[in-house]
C-alpha positions in Angstrom: -20.7 34.6 -25.9 -22.3 31.4 -24.6 -21.4 29.5 -21.5 -22.8 26.0 -21.4 -23.0 25.0 -17.8 -21.8 21.6 -16.7 -19.0 19.6 -15.0 -15.6 21.1 -15.9 -15.0 24.6 -14.5 -11.9 25.3 -16.5 -11.8 27.6 -19.4 -10.4 26.1 -22.6 -9.5 28.0 -25.8 -10.8 31.4 -24.8 -14.4 32.5 -24.5 -16.4 29.4 -24.0 -16.6 27.9 -20.5 -18.1 24.4 -20.7 -19.8 22.7 -17.8 -22.2 19.8 -18.3 -24.8 18.6 -15.8 -25.5 15.0 -14.7 -29.0 13.9 -15.4 -29.5 13.3 -11.7 -27.7 16.1 -9.9 -27.5 19.8 -10.1 -24.8 22.2 -8.8 -26.1 25.8 -9.0 -23.9 28.6 -10.1 -22.4 30.4 -7.1 -24.0 33.9 -7.0 -21.7 35.1 -4.2 -18.7 37.4 -5.0 -15.8 35.5 -6.7 -13.5 33.6 -4.3 -9.7 33.8 -4.5 -9.6 30.6 -6.5 -12.0 31.2 -9.4 -14.4 33.7 -10.8 -16.8 30.8 -11.5 -17.3 28.2 -8.9 -19.8 25.5 -7.9 -20.6 25.1 -4.3 -20.4 21.7 -2.6 -23.7 22.0 -0.7 -25.9 23.0 -3.6 -26.8 19.7 -5.3 -30.4 19.1 -6.4 -32.1 16.1 -7.8 -34.7 18.1 -9.7 -32.8 18.7 -12.9 -33.4 16.1 -15.6 -30.9 16.6 -18.3 -31.5 20.1 -19.4 -28.6 22.5 -20.1 -28.3 26.0 -18.7 -27.1 28.7 -21.0 -25.6 31.9 -19.6 -23.8 34.9 -21.0 -20.2 35.7 -20.3 -18.6 39.0 -21.1 -15.1 39.3 -22.7 -13.8 40.9 -19.5 -15.2 38.0 -17.4 -13.5 35.5 -19.7 -10.2 37.4 -19.4 -10.5 37.4 -15.6 -11.3 33.7 -15.4 -8.3 32.8 -17.6 -5.6 35.2 -16.5 -6.4 36.6 -13.1 -4.1 35.6 -10.3 -4.5 35.8 -6.5 -2.1 34.9 -3.8 -1.5 35.0 -0.1 -1.3 33.1 3.1 -4.0 30.4 3.6 -6.5 30.8 6.4 -6.7 28.1 9.0 -8.8 26.5 11.7 -8.0 23.7 14.1 -9.8 20.4 13.4 -9.9 16.8 14.6 -7.5 17.0 17.6 -4.6 19.1 19.0 -2.0 19.9 16.4 -4.1 19.3 13.3 -5.1 22.3 11.1 -7.1 22.8 8.0 -6.0 25.5 5.6 -8.1 27.1 2.8 -7.5 29.9 0.4 -10.5 31.9 1.7 -13.7 31.5 3.6 -15.5 31.1 0.3 -13.2 28.3 -0.7 -13.8 26.6 2.6 -17.4 26.4 1.7 -16.8 25.5 -1.9 -14.7 22.3 -1.5 -16.1 18.9 -2.2 -16.6 16.2 0.5 -13.5 14.4 1.7 -13.1 10.8 0.5 -9.9 10.3 2.5 -11.4 11.1 6.0 -13.4 8.4 7.6 -15.8 11.1 8.9 -16.2 14.1 6.7 -17.4 16.2 9.6 -14.1 15.8 11.3 -12.5 17.7 8.4 -15.2 20.4 8.1 -16.1 21.1 11.8 -13.5 23.1 13.8 -12.5 22.2 17.3 -11.5 24.3 20.3 -7.7 24.8 20.5 -5.3 27.4 21.9 -2.6 26.2 19.5 -1.6 27.9 16.3 0.1 26.2 13.3 3.9 26.3 13.2 3.9 26.3 9.4 1.3 28.2 7.3 1.1 27.4 3.6 1.0 30.2 1.0 -1.2 29.9 -2.1 -1.5 31.2 -5.6 -4.4 30.8 -7.9 -3.4 31.2 -11.5 -4.7 29.9 -14.8 -7.3 27.7 -13.2 -4.9 26.0 -10.8 -4.5 26.3 -7.1 -0.8 26.2 -6.1 0.1 25.6 -2.5 3.6 26.0 -1.1 5.1 25.2 2.3 8.7 26.1 3.2 10.8 24.2 5.8 14.1 24.8 7.4 17.3 23.4 5.9 17.9 19.8 6.7 14.2 18.8 6.3 13.7 15.4 4.7 10.6 14.3 2.7 8.9 10.9 2.6 5.5 9.5 1.7 3.7 10.5 -1.5 2.2 7.0 -1.5 2.9 4.4 -4.1 6.0 5.8 -5.8 9.1 4.3 -7.4 12.6 5.6 -7.0 14.4 6.8 -3.9 13.2 6.7 -0.3 13.9 10.3 0.6 11.8 12.2 -1.9 13.7 15.6 -2.3 14.2 16.3 -6.0 11.1 14.2 -7.1 7.8 15.2 -8.6 4.7 13.0 -8.5 1.4 13.2 -10.2 -1.5 11.6 -8.4 -3.3 9.9 -11.3 -4.0 6.2 -11.0 -2.2 4.6 -13.9 -1.8 1.0 -15.2 2.0 1.2 -15.1 3.4 -2.1 -16.3 7.2 -2.1 -16.2 7.5 1.2 -14.5 10.9 2.6 -13.7 12.4 4.8 -11.0 11.4 8.0 -12.8 7.8 7.1 -13.5 5.6 9.9 -12.1 2.2 8.1 -11.8 1.6 4.6 -10.6 -1.5 2.7 -9.6 -2.4 4.6 -6.4 -2.8 8.2 -5.3 -1.7 9.6 -1.9 -1.5 13.4 -2.0 0.5 13.3 1.2 4.0 14.2 2.3 5.7 13.3 5.6 8.3 16.0 6.5 11.0 15.1 9.0 12.5 18.3 10.5 16.2 18.6 11.4 15.4 18.2 15.1 13.6 14.9 14.5 10.2 16.3 14.9 7.8 15.6 12.0 4.9 17.1 10.2 2.4 15.5 7.8 0.7 17.4 4.9 -2.4 16.2 3.1 -3.8 17.9 0.0 -7.3 16.7 0.3 -8.4 16.4 -3.3 -9.4 13.5 -5.5 -8.4 15.3 -8.6 -5.1 14.9 -10.5 -2.5 16.6 -8.2 1.1 17.5 -8.7 3.4 17.0 -5.7 6.5 18.9 -6.4 9.5 18.3 -4.1 12.2 19.3 -6.6 13.2 22.4 -4.6 15.0 21.5 -1.4 13.0 22.0 1.8 9.8 23.1 -0.1 6.6 21.2 -0.8 4.3 22.4 -3.6 0.9 21.0 -4.5 -0.9 21.9 -7.7 -4.4 20.9 -8.6 -7.8 22.3 -9.6 -9.4 24.6 -7.0 -10.7 24.5 -4.4 -9.0 22.0 -2.1 -8.0 22.3 1.5 -4.6 21.4 2.9 -4.5 19.5 6.3 -1.4 19.5 8.4 -0.6 17.1 11.2 1.9 18.4 13.7 4.7 19.1 14.1 4.8 16.3 16.6 7.6 14.8 18.5 8.2 11.9 16.1 7.2 10.5 12.7 5.2 7.8 14.5 3.1 10.4 16.2 2.3 12.0 12.9 1.1 8.6 11.4 -1.0 8.0 14.5 -2.6 11.4 14.1 -3.2 10.7 10.4 -4.9 7.4 11.3 -7.4 9.4 13.4 -8.4 11.2 10.1 -8.2 8.5 7.4 -8.7 5.4 9.6 -6.4 2.5 10.5 -5.6 -0.6 8.5 -8.1 -3.4 8.4 -7.6 -6.3 10.8 -7.2 -9.1 8.3 -7.3 -12.8 9.1 -4.1 -14.2 10.6 -3.6 -16.5 7.6 -3.2 -13.5 5.3 0.2 -12.9 7.0 1.5 -16.1 5.7 3.2 -16.6 2.3 1.1 -16.2 -0.8 1.9 -18.0 -4.1 0.6 -16.6 -7.3 1.0 -16.7 -11.1 -0.7 -15.4 -14.2 -1.9 -18.1 -14.4 -2.2 -21.5 -12.8 -4.5 -22.5 -15.6 -6.4 -25.5 -14.2 -7.5 -26.8 -10.8 -5.2 -29.8 -11.3 -2.2 -27.4 -11.6 -3.3 -25.4 -8.6 -3.4 -28.6 -6.5 -0.1 -29.8 -7.9 1.6 -26.5 -6.8 0.0 -26.5 -3.4 0.9 -30.1 -2.7 4.5 -29.5 -3.7 4.9 -26.8 -1.0 3.9 -29.4 1.6 6.1 -32.1 0.1 9.1 -29.8 0.1 8.4 -28.4 3.6 8.2 -24.8 2.4 5.7 -22.8 4.4 2.8 -21.3 2.5 -0.8 -20.3 3.3 -2.4 -19.0 0.1 -2.6 -19.8 -3.6 -4.1 -17.3 -6.0 -6.2 -17.7 -9.1 -5.6 -15.1 -11.9 -8.1 -14.3 -14.7 -7.8 -17.6 -16.5 -10.0 -19.4 -14.0 -12.9 -17.4 -15.6 -15.1 -18.4 -18.5 -13.8 -16.1 -21.2 -12.6 -13.5 -18.6 -16.2 -13.0 -17.4 -16.2 -12.0 -13.8 -18.1 -14.2 -11.3 -17.9 -17.3 -13.6 -15.7 -20.4 -13.8 -14.2 -22.1 -16.9 -16.2 -25.3 -17.1 -13.2 -27.3 -18.5 -10.3 -26.0 -16.4 -12.1 -25.2 -13.2 -15.2 -27.3 -13.4 -15.7 -27.7 -9.6 -14.3 -24.8 -7.6 -16.0 -26.0 -4.4 -14.2 -29.3 -4.6 -10.9 -27.6 -5.4 -11.2 -25.3 -2.4 -12.1 -28.2 -0.1 -9.0 -30.1 -1.2 -6.9 -26.9 -0.7 -8.4 -26.4 2.8 -7.6 -30.0 3.7 -3.8 -29.3 3.2 -3.9 -25.9 4.9 -4.3 -23.6 1.9 -6.6 -20.7 1.3 -7.8 -19.7 -2.2 -8.0 -16.1 -3.5 -9.7 -15.3 -6.8 -9.4 -12.3 -9.1 -12.3 -9.9 -9.9 -11.8 -7.0 -12.3 -14.2 -4.1 -12.8 -14.7 -4.6 -16.6 -17.9 -6.5 -17.1 -18.3 -8.1 -20.6 -20.9 -6.2 -22.7 -22.9 -9.2 -23.6 -26.6 -9.8 -23.4 -27.4 -13.1 -21.7 -24.4 -12.9 -19.4 -26.1 -12.7 -16.0 -23.8 -10.0 -14.5 -24.3 -7.7 -17.5 -28.0 -8.2 -17.5 -28.3 -7.7 -13.8 -26.2 -4.5 -13.9 -28.2 -3.1 -16.8 -31.4 -3.8 -15.0 -30.1 -1.9 -11.9 -28.7 0.9 -14.1 -25.3 0.8 -12.4 -22.9 1.5 -15.3 -20.7 4.5 -15.8 -22.1 6.7 -18.5 -20.8 8.7 -21.3 -21.6 12.4 -21.5 -24.6 11.5 -23.7 -26.1 9.3 -20.9 -25.3 6.0 -22.6 -23.2 3.3 -20.8 -19.5 3.7 -21.6 -18.0 0.7 -23.3 -14.3 0.1 -23.3 -12.0 -2.9 -24.2 -10.4 -4.9 -21.4 -9.7 -8.7 -21.1 -13.1 -9.9 -22.1 -13.3 -7.5 -25.1 -16.0 -4.7 -24.9 -16.9 -4.0 -21.3 -19.0 -1.8 -19.2 -18.0 -0.6 -15.8 -19.9 -0.4 -12.5 -20.2 3.1 -11.1 -19.0 2.5 -7.6 -19.7 6.1 -6.6 -23.3 5.1 -6.3 -24.6 3.3 -3.2 -26.9 1.2 -5.4 -24.0 0.0 -7.6 -21.9 -0.8 -4.5 -24.7 -2.8 -3.0 -25.3 -4.6 -6.3 -21.6 -5.6 -6.5 -21.5 -6.6 -2.8 -24.4 -9.0 -3.4 -22.6 -10.5 -6.4 -19.5 -11.0 -4.2 -21.7 -12.5 -1.4 -22.9 -15.1 -3.8 -19.4 -15.7 -5.3 -18.1 -16.5 -1.8 -20.4 -19.5 -1.6 -18.0 -21.3 -4.0 -15.4 -21.5 -1.2 -13.7 -18.2 -2.0 -11.4 -17.2 0.9 -10.2 -13.8 -0.5 -10.7 -11.5 -3.5 -8.1 -9.8 -5.7 -9.3 -6.5 -7.4 -7.1 -5.9 -10.4 -7.2 -3.5 -13.4 -9.3 -1.0 -11.2 -7.5 2.3 -12.0 -9.7 1.6 -14.2 -7.4 0.3 -16.9 -8.7 0.4 -20.5 -7.1 -1.1 -23.6 -6.7 0.5 -27.0 -6.4 4.0 -25.7 -3.3 6.1 -25.2 -4.5 7.4 -21.8 -4.9 3.7 -20.6 -8.2 4.7 -18.9 -11.7 5.9 -19.7 -12.4 9.4 -20.9 -12.4 12.1 -18.3 -15.8 13.3 -19.6 -17.5 10.1 -18.5 -20.2 10.6 -16.0 -20.4 9.2 -12.4 -23.8 9.7 -10.8 -22.2 9.7 -7.3 -23.9 9.8 -3.9 -24.4 13.2 -2.5 -22.1 12.5 0.4 -19.3 11.5 -2.0 -19.5 14.7 -4.1 -22.6 14.1 -6.2 -22.7 13.8 -10.0 -19.3 14.5 -11.4 -17.1 13.6 -14.4 -14.6 10.8 -14.3 -11.7 13.3 -13.8 -13.2 13.9 -10.3 -13.6 10.3 -9.3 -10.8 8.6 -11.2 -8.4 8.3 -8.3 -11.0 6.9 -5.9 -12.5 4.4 -8.3 -10.2 1.5 -7.1 -10.8 2.3 -3.5 -14.6 2.4 -3.9 -14.4 -1.0 -5.7 -12.3 -2.4 -2.9 -14.8 -1.1 -0.4 -17.7 -2.8 -2.3 -15.8 -6.0 -2.4 -14.9 -5.8 1.3 -18.6 -5.2 2.2 -19.7 -8.1 0.0 -17.4 -10.5 1.8 -18.7 -9.2 5.1 -22.2 -10.0 4.0 -21.2 -13.5 3.0 -20.0 -14.5 6.4 -19.9 -12.0 9.3 -17.9 -14.5 11.4 -14.9 -14.0 9.1 -12.7 -11.0 8.4 -12.6 -10.2 4.7 -9.3 -10.2 2.8 -9.2 -8.0 -0.3 -6.1 -7.1 -2.4 -6.5 -4.0 -4.6 -4.1 -2.7 -7.2 -5.6 0.8 -7.4 -6.2 2.9 -4.4 -6.4 6.3 -2.7 -5.3 7.5 0.7 -7.7 5.7 3.0 -7.8 2.4 1.0 -6.2 0.6 3.9 -9.6 0.5 5.6 -10.7 -2.1 3.0 -7.8 -3.8 1.4 -4.1 -4.7 1.3 -2.2 -3.7 -1.8 0.9 -4.6 -3.8 3.3 -2.5 -5.9 2.0 -3.5 -9.3 3.6 -5.0 -12.3 7.3 -4.7 -11.5 10.3 -6.2 -13.3 12.6 -9.2 -12.5 15.8 -7.2 -12.1 18.0 -5.8 -9.3 16.8 -2.3 -9.8 13.2 -3.3 -8.9 14.5 -5.5 -6.0 16.2 -2.4 -4.6 13.1 -0.2 -5.1 10.8 -2.8 -3.5 11.9 -1.9 0.1 11.4 1.9 -0.3 8.1 1.4 -2.2 6.7 -0.7 0.6 8.0 1.8 3.2 6.5 4.8 1.4 3.1 3.2 1.4 3.4 2.6 5.1 4.4 6.2 5.6 1.3 7.2 3.7 -1.2 5.2 5.9 -1.1 1.9 4.1 1.0 -0.6 6.1 -0.3 -3.8 4.5 1.8 -3.9 1.2 4.6 -5.6 -0.6 5.9 -6.2 -4.1 5.6 -9.1 -6.5 8.6 -11.0 -5.0 10.9 -12.2 -7.8 9.5 -9.6 -10.2 6.3 -9.9 -12.3 7.7 -9.3 -15.8 10.7 -11.2 -17.0 12.7 -14.1 -15.7 14.4 -14.0 -12.3 17.8 -15.5 -11.9 18.4 -17.9 -8.9 20.4 -15.3 -6.9 17.8 -12.5 -7.7 14.9 -14.7 -6.6 16.6 -16.0 -3.5 17.8 -12.6 -2.3 14.4 -11.0 -3.0 12.5 -13.7 -1.1 15.2 -13.6 1.6 14.2 -10.1 2.7 10.7 -10.1 1.1 9.8 -12.8 3.6 9.9 -10.0 6.2 7.6 -7.6 4.3 4.1 -7.0 5.8 2.4 -8.6 2.8 4.5 -11.4 1.3 3.5 -12.8 -2.1 5.4 -14.2 -5.1 3.9 -13.5 -8.5 5.0 -13.7 -12.1 3.4 -13.2 -15.5 2.5 -15.6 -18.3 5.3 -16.5 -20.7 8.0 -16.4 -18.0 9.8 -19.4 -16.5 8.3 -20.9 -13.3 8.9 -18.7 -10.3 8.0 -21.0 -7.4 10.7 -21.2 -4.6 12.0 -24.6 -5.9 12.3 -23.4 -9.5 15.8 -22.1 -9.3 17.9 -25.0 -8.0 18.4 -26.6 -4.7 20.6 -23.8 -3.3 17.9 -21.2 -4.0 15.2 -23.5 -2.7 17.0 -23.9 0.6 17.3 -20.1 1.0 13.6 -19.7 0.3 12.7 -22.4 2.8 14.9 -20.7 5.5 13.4 -17.3 4.7 9.8 -18.4 5.0 10.5 -20.4 8.1 11.8 -17.1 9.6 8.6 -15.4 8.6 6.5 -18.1 10.2 8.5 -18.0 13.4 7.9 -14.2 13.6 4.2 -14.2 12.7 3.3 -13.8 16.4 5.4 -10.5 16.4 4.0 -9.4 13.0 0.4 -10.2 14.0 0.9 -8.1 17.2 2.2 -5.2 15.1 -0.9 -5.3 12.9 -3.2 -5.4 16.0 -1.5 -2.3 17.2 -1.7 -0.7 13.8 -5.4 -1.5 13.6 -6.3 -0.4 17.1 -3.8 2.5 17.6 -2.6 3.6 14.2 1.0 2.8 14.8 3.1 1.8 11.7 4.2 -1.8 11.0 7.3 -1.4 8.8 9.3 1.8 9.0 12.6 3.2 7.7 15.6 2.8 10.0 15.6 6.5 10.9 12.4 5.9 13.0 14.8 4.5 15.6 16.5 7.9 15.8 14.8 10.6 13.7 17.5 13.2 14.6 20.2 11.3 12.8 20.5 12.6 9.3 22.8 9.7 8.3 19.9 7.2 8.7 17.4 9.1 6.5 18.5 7.8 3.2 19.1 4.1 4.2 17.2 1.9 1.7 18.5 -1.6 2.3 16.9 -2.0 5.8 13.7 -1.5 7.6 12.2 -1.9 11.1 9.4 -4.2 12.1 8.8 -2.5 15.5 12.2 -2.9 17.3 13.4 -5.5 14.9 15.8 -4.2 12.3 16.0 -6.2 9.0 19.2 -5.4 7.2 19.8 -6.9 3.7 22.2 -6.5 0.9 20.5 -5.3 -2.3 23.7 -5.7 -4.4 24.1 -8.9 -6.4 27.8 -9.4 -5.6 27.5 -8.6 -1.9 25.9 -10.9 0.7 24.6 -9.9 4.1 27.7 -11.6 5.7 29.9 -8.9 4.1 27.8 -5.9 5.1 29.1 -3.2 7.3 25.7 -1.9 8.5 25.1 1.6 9.7 23.0 1.1 12.9 21.0 3.6 14.8 22.6 4.8 18.0 22.1 2.7 21.1 22.2 -1.1 21.6 21.4 -3.3 18.7 22.1 -7.0 19.2 22.3 -9.5 16.3 20.6 -12.9 16.3 19.4 -15.6 14.0 17.6 -18.9 14.1 20.7 -20.8 13.4 20.0 -20.1 9.8 22.5 -17.3 8.8 23.0 -17.2 5.1 24.5 -14.5 2.8 21.2 -14.2 0.9 19.2 -13.8 4.1 19.1 -10.4 5.8 20.9 -9.8 9.1 18.5 -9.3 12.1 19.1 -7.0 15.0 16.9 -6.4 18.1 17.0 -2.9 19.7 18.1 -2.8 23.3 15.2 -2.4 25.6 12.8 -4.6 23.8 11.3 -8.1 23.8 9.7 -9.8 20.7 7.8 -13.1 20.6 8.1 -15.9 18.1 6.8 -19.4 17.7 7.5 -22.6 15.8 8.0 -22.5 12.0 4.7 -24.1 11.0 3.9 -25.0 7.4 0.8 -22.8 7.6 -0.9 -20.6 10.1 -3.6 -23.1 10.7 -1.1 -25.5 12.3 -0.4 -23.1 15.2 -1.9 -23.8 18.5 -2.2 -21.6 21.6 -0.3 -24.3 23.6 2.7 -24.1 21.3 6.0 -23.3 23.0 6.3 -19.5 23.2 9.8 -17.9 22.8 10.7 -14.4 23.8 13.9 -12.8 22.5 15.2 -10.2 25.0 17.7 -7.4 24.4 18.3 -5.3 27.5 19.0 -1.6 27.2 21.7 0.3 29.0 19.6 0.4 32.1 19.1 -3.4 32.1 15.5 -3.3 31.1 13.3 -4.5 28.2 9.6 -4.7 27.3 7.4 -6.1 24.6 3.9 -7.4 23.8 2.1 -10.4 22.3 -1.5 -10.3 20.9 -3.4 -13.5 20.6 -7.0 -14.3 19.5 -8.8 -16.7 17.2 -7.0 -15.3 14.2 -10.3 -14.6 12.4 -13.7 -13.1 13.2 -14.5 -10.1 15.4 -14.4 -11.6 18.9 -11.4 -9.4 19.6 -13.6 -6.3 19.5 -15.6 -7.8 22.4 -12.7 -8.7 24.5 -12.1 -12.2 23.2 -8.3 -11.9 23.1 -5.2 -11.9 25.3 -2.7 -9.0 25.0 0.3 -9.8 27.3 2.9 -7.2 28.2 6.2 -8.7 29.2 9.1 -7.0 31.0 12.6 -8.0 31.7 14.9 -6.4 34.3 18.4 -7.0 35.4 19.0 -6.7 39.2 22.1 -8.0 41.0 23.2 -10.2 38.1 19.8 -11.8 37.8 17.4 -11.1 34.9 13.8 -11.5 35.7 11.3 -11.9 32.9 7.6 -11.6 33.9 4.2 -10.5 32.8 3.6 -6.9 33.8 0.0 -6.5 32.5 -2.6 -8.3 30.5 -5.6 -7.2 28.6 -8.6 -9.1 27.2 -10.9 -11.9 28.5 -8.9 -14.9 27.3 -7.2 -17.1 29.9 -3.5 -17.7 29.4 -2.8 -21.0 27.6 -0.9 -23.7 29.4 2.4 -23.6 27.6 6.2 -23.6 28.0 8.1 -20.3 27.8 11.5 -20.2 26.3 13.7 -17.1 26.9 16.6 -16.2 24.7 18.6 -13.4 26.3 20.9 -11.8 23.7 24.3 -10.9 25.0 26.1 -9.8 21.8 27.5 -11.1 18.5 24.6 -13.5 18.1 25.3 -15.2 21.4 22.4 -15.8 23.8 21.5 -17.4 27.1 18.6 -19.9 27.0 16.1 -20.5 29.9 12.9 -22.4 30.1 9.8 -21.9 32.3 6.0 -21.7 32.2 4.3 -18.7 30.5 2.8 -16.4 33.1 5.3 -17.3 35.8 8.3 -15.2 36.7 11.4 -16.6 35.1 14.9 -15.8 36.4 18.2 -16.0 34.6 21.4 -15.7 36.4 23.9 -13.7 34.3 27.3 -15.4 33.7 30.5 -13.7 34.6 32.3 -11.5 32.1 34.7 -14.3 31.3 31.8 -16.7 30.6 30.1 -14.1 28.5 33.3 -13.7 26.4 33.5 -17.4 25.9 29.8 -17.6 24.8 30.4 -14.8 22.3 33.5 -16.4 20.9 31.7 -19.8 20.6 28.8 -18.1 18.8 31.1 -16.3 16.3 33.0 -19.6 15.6 29.7 -21.4 15.1 28.5 -18.7 12.7 31.8 -18.8 10.8 31.6 -22.6 10.3 28.0 -22.4 9.2 28.8 -19.8 6.5 31.7 -22.0 5.3 29.5 -25.0 5.0 26.8 -23.2 2.9 26.3 -24.1 -0.7 25.9 -20.7 -2.3 23.3 -19.9 -5.0 25.2 -20.0 -8.3 25.7 -16.8 -10.2 23.7 -16.8 -13.4 23.8 -13.6 -15.5 20.2 -13.6 -16.9 17.2 -15.8 -17.1 16.2 -17.1 -20.5 13.1 -16.4 -22.5 10.9 -13.4 -22.2 12.9 -10.2 -21.6 10.4 -8.1 -19.8 13.0 -7.7 -17.0 15.3 -5.7 -19.4 12.8 -3.0 -20.1 13.9 -0.4 -17.5 17.6 -0.6 -18.3 18.2 1.2 -21.6 15.8 4.1 -22.1 16.6 6.5 -25.0 15.5 10.2 -24.8 14.3 11.9 -28.0 13.4 15.6 -28.3 11.5 17.1 -31.1 9.7 20.5 -31.0 7.7 21.0 -27.8 8.0 17.4 -26.5 10.8 15.3 -25.0 10.1 11.5 -25.1 11.9 8.9 -23.0 11.6 5.5 -24.9 12.7 2.0 -24.4 13.5 0.5 -27.8 11.7 -2.8 -27.0 9.3 -4.5 -29.5 7.5 -1.6 -31.1 9.1 0.9 -28.7 7.8 1.7 -25.2 7.2 5.3 -24.2 8.1 5.8 -20.5 7.2 9.5 -20.3 6.5 12.6 -22.4 7.6 15.9 -21.1 6.2 19.2 -22.5 9.4 21.3 -22.7 7.9 24.8 -22.3 5.7 23.9 -19.3 7.4 20.9 -17.8 4.2 19.0 -17.8 4.7 15.2 -17.7 2.5 12.6 -19.4 3.3 9.1 -18.0 2.9 6.4 -20.7 3.8 3.2 -19.0 2.9 0.1 -21.0 1.1 -3.0 -19.7 0.5 -6.7 -20.5 -1.9 -5.7 -23.3 -2.4 -8.1 -26.2 -4.9 -5.7 -27.8 -2.5 -2.8 -28.4 
C-alpha cells in the first residue's frame, strides 16, 4: 500500500495516508520510535528548503495502518516550568514536546520552549488521551469552579455547559448557540471556589474543540501534537491575566483619539455624505472623534483605490475632516481582484505572494470584487509587500485602517472560507510550509500585523490604529477588534456586554460591539439603551449595514438623541480614566473592563452577573431589559463600600455608576473630540473613601500619540486621600515621568452616599483639605441629593416605546429557529428568505458544523 507524503497527517478511509509537500519546505519523516500521539509524525525542527516539488512514496503495512487509525494511548501529561513562577508547559511525551510547531500566540517562542528554574510543582496536571488521530486533554477542578474566556464567543458569561470550536468563521447574524465566530482563543480562565484563578492555553493554531459541558471539567480536542500551558493558580483572576500578558504580549498603545466615539455605516457612499454626517455631530453637540469608510469608497471594491466619482479627492476630504476634529478610517480586505492591469494584483503576482492551491497555482475565490487572490501573510515577503502598500495608502490622509473579511471569508462556498488543502509557504519561524488548515486561525492576525507594520512605516511619530475582524490569541498586540455582524435586537444587546468581557478575559481588552446592531433596524429605545452603556465600552463604535434605516444618534427622535448625547458626554468626561487604564494594560498587562466578580472573586453570586462591568474601580450597572430602566434596578453590588454618582445626567436609559470605596478616578470636561482637550483643562478627582478613610488612584498623561512615553515623556500621577480628625487631605503621593505638572485647577468631588458629594477646589499638585461636615449636615446633603435626583427623573422625556423598526428584518433572524432532524444530521434553521442554517450537528458523533450566513449577494 502506498503512502504519499505531504501535509495532512491524518488517515482517511483506511490504508492510504496522504501528506503533500510544499514546493519550498520539507518536513522529514520522523524515524524515532512512535510518540504517544501518533505513529506517524513530522518534527518541527526538520524543515529543509532543498525539496522542489517532488513526492516521496513509502510503504505502509496493514498493521501500521491499523495502529495509526485505532491505537489509543493515555496518561498524565509531563510538565516543565516556563516563563515565570507558576507557569507550566504540559506535553503528552518528550517526543511530543519536540514535535510541536512554533507558537504563534507567544511573543517569544523561546519562552514557551525553554524551561526555567523553579521549585514549584503544578497544582493541576492535565490528563491526555490520543485516539483516532486526535489529542484529547482534560483538566478536573473542584466543585464550585467557574469558567470564563474562550475568546470571542456568544451566549452566557459563565461558560459551564458550553462547547466552542476555534475556527475563524464569517458568522453574520450569529446567535447565542453559535459555536464558531470570527476569532480563535483556545484559552479558559478558571475561577476556583476560594477566589484563586488558573488560566489554561491549548497552544495550537488548528481547529480546537473547547468542551465545558461537564461541570468543573475542561476538555480540549485537536490534532496532535500541541502543548497545554497553565498560568497559576494565582491569588486573583487579574494576576492570571497579567501572567498571560507576559506570554502573549499586552494590548497595543493606540492613539488617544481612538478612545473617542466612532461613527460607521456600510456605507457612507460619497465624500459629501461623510462630511454631512461629521458636521451634523458638531452642529448637534454630540461628541465624536472618528468616521469610517466601508468598501464603497473603493473603485469596484479594489483595495488601495478610490472611486473617482464618489471619492475623487480623499486628501481634501481628510483635510476637511481634520479641520473639524475628525479622524478617518478606511477599510482594507484581503481579497485582491484577479485582474491584470490592476496595480495591486500585478505587483503581488510579480512578488509571488499569493496563497496557492495544492497544484502550486494561485488560489482564486469570490469576494466583493468578484474573483480574488489572497496574500499569503505567513511569508515575510508578503507581509513586507502589504506593509509597503499600506505605507503608500497612508499618504492619502488615512488615520486608521479596518481589516474586514479576513477569516478569510469566501463567497459561493458552504465552508465560507478557502479549501483547507490550500498551501501557505510560511516562514520557518512560523511553522514553515503548511496547508490552510494549519494557518487558517492566524490569517487575520497576520494580516493585522502587516497592516500595523505598514502604518508604522508611514509615520513613526504616530501610533497605528488597526481594527481587525478575525484574530487569534495575541492579536491585541496589533489591533483592536469588534464582535462582528450582530443583530439589532435585545438579545444581542444583552450579549454584547459578556462578549466584550470574554475578549478582555482572553487577553484582548480593546473591543466592543456594533452599537445599535449591524443587521436590522434598531428601535429608539434599543438604540438609546445600547449606546447608553456602550459608551462605557473600551472600544465604542456605532455601525449598521446597508438597507437599514439611519443609525446615527439623532436618527431616532429627540428623546433618544438626548440620551445619546448624555452617554457620549459621560464617555468623554471619563477618557482620562479610560486612557490611564489602557496605559496600565499596555505597560503592566492589567485588564481594562472586567466582570463584577473581579471586585470579590470569592463571591459566587457575582460570577454570573451580565448586566454590569468594571472599568477599574468604576462599576457600570445597566438594565438590559426593554421595560426596566436603570432607575428601577435593585443592583447586586460586591461587598464593601460602593458609592453612586452621576454628572447630573441620570436617566433611565443610562447605566448607574458606582465607585468602589478606597479609590480615586480622574475625569475632565466633556469635549466634542479628544483633540479639544488641553493639559491646562480643569482636572476633577472623584473620591470614595474606604472603611479606613483612605483612597488612591492614578492619572496618566502624555501627548496622546507617538512614542515619547516610552522615553519618559509623560506624567503619571498617583493621588491619595486620607481622613484624619474630620479633615480629608487629597495630595500627590508619587509621580513618574519627565513631564512637568500643568498649571491647572483641581476639583475634588468627595462622595458621601446616595449620589451626594462635597465639592472643593484647589491647584493640582498642592495638598487640598476638605473639612467633613457633621452627621446632621451629611444627612441633609444626602436628602437634598435624593430629592434632586427624583425631580430630574420626573422631568425627563422618556424614549417612546416602539415595537419594531420598519424595513429590513435582519434583526429578527435569531428569534425563531426551527430544528430539523433527518438521518445522521440535526439542522437548526431560521426560515428566513431561502432559509438560514445556524448549525448542523452530526447525531452519532456530536460534531457541530457552524453555518452562519453573511451579507453575501453572490449566494
